[in-house]
N, C-alpha and C positions, 0 to 999 in steps of 0.2 A: 412109604413116602408119607402117608397120612397116619393119623392116630385113630384107633377104633373109638375112642371116647371123645366126642365133640366137647364134652364138659372140660376135659383137660385143656384143650385149646382155649376155651373161653375163660376158665378160671386162672390158668397159669400164664399163658403167653399174651393174651389180649390185655392183661392188666400190667404188663411190664412197663416200666418207666422208659425203657429204651425203644419202645415201639414207635415206628414212623411210617408214614405212607411212602412206598418204595420209590416212586418217580421223584418226589420232592427230596427225599433223602439222598438219592443219587446225584441230583442237581446241586444240592447244597454242599456236597463233598468236594466240588470243584476238581474232579479228577482223582480224589483220594478215597472214594467209597466204591465198593464193588460187592457183588454177590458171589459167594463161593470163591473159586480161584479163577473166575472168568474176568475178562477185561471190562472196563467201564462201558464200552460200546455194546458188548454182548449182554451185559447186565441190563442196560436200558432196553435193548431189544427183547429180552426175555420178559421183562415186566410189561412192555408195550404189547407183546403178543398175548399175555394173559388178559389184559384189558380188551384187546381186539376179540378174543374168544368169548368175552362176556363177563369177566370178573367185575364185581361191583366195587371192590377195593382190593389192593394188594399192599400188605404191610410187611416191613422188615422187623425182626425182633432178634434178641440175643446177639447184639452187635458187639464185636470185639475190636479193640484198637491196639495197634502196635506201630511204633515209630511214625506216628502221624497219619497212618492210614487206617481206615475202618472197613470192616468186612462182616458179612453175616452168611451163615449157611441155612438160615431159617426164614421162610416166607409164610405168611398167612393170607390165603385168598378168601375173601368174602364172596361166596358163590351166588350166582344168579338163580332165580326161580325157574326160568325157562329150561325145559328138558334138553333142547338142542344145544343151548349154550353150556349147560352143565356137562353134557356128554363131551363136548369139545375140550373143556378144561380137564376132565377126568382122563380122556384119551391121551392128552399131552402129558399129564402127570404119570399115568401108567407107563408110558414110554420111558420117561425119566427114571422111574422106580426100577423097571426091569434092567435098564442099562447099568444101574448101580447095584444090582443083585438083590433088590428089595421086592416085597410083594406089593402089587398094585392096591390102591385104596378103592373099595367099592363105593358107589353113590348110594347112601342110605338116607338121603334127604337132609343131610347135615347142612348147617349154615356156613361152615368154614372148612377149608382144606389146608392142612399143614403140609408144606413142601420143604423137604430137607435135602441139602446137597452135601454129599459125602466128599 
């Protein structure tokens, strides 16, 4: 789910021109933006949950457009410093990773967590 090298996230994904704050991007799409293959409502809930868990920011990156619709499989979560909040985000991310057959990402004190939807 995440990448072992926080530098990859910082140097490659955070500098992308198509990077947008997730809630704003979903709202601006007027029903034509989503995360992965889930509905707009579920996309909004997913992002809202990450903020509720303590994310400092959630960004979408690597946005693809087809026939007037935009979607991304890639989120970058700016992690909180508080251990309890970090644990909640990592627990959620670990569940998602395992469901997709990926290895969970350990908390190594990184600033960002890359979340990819297969």
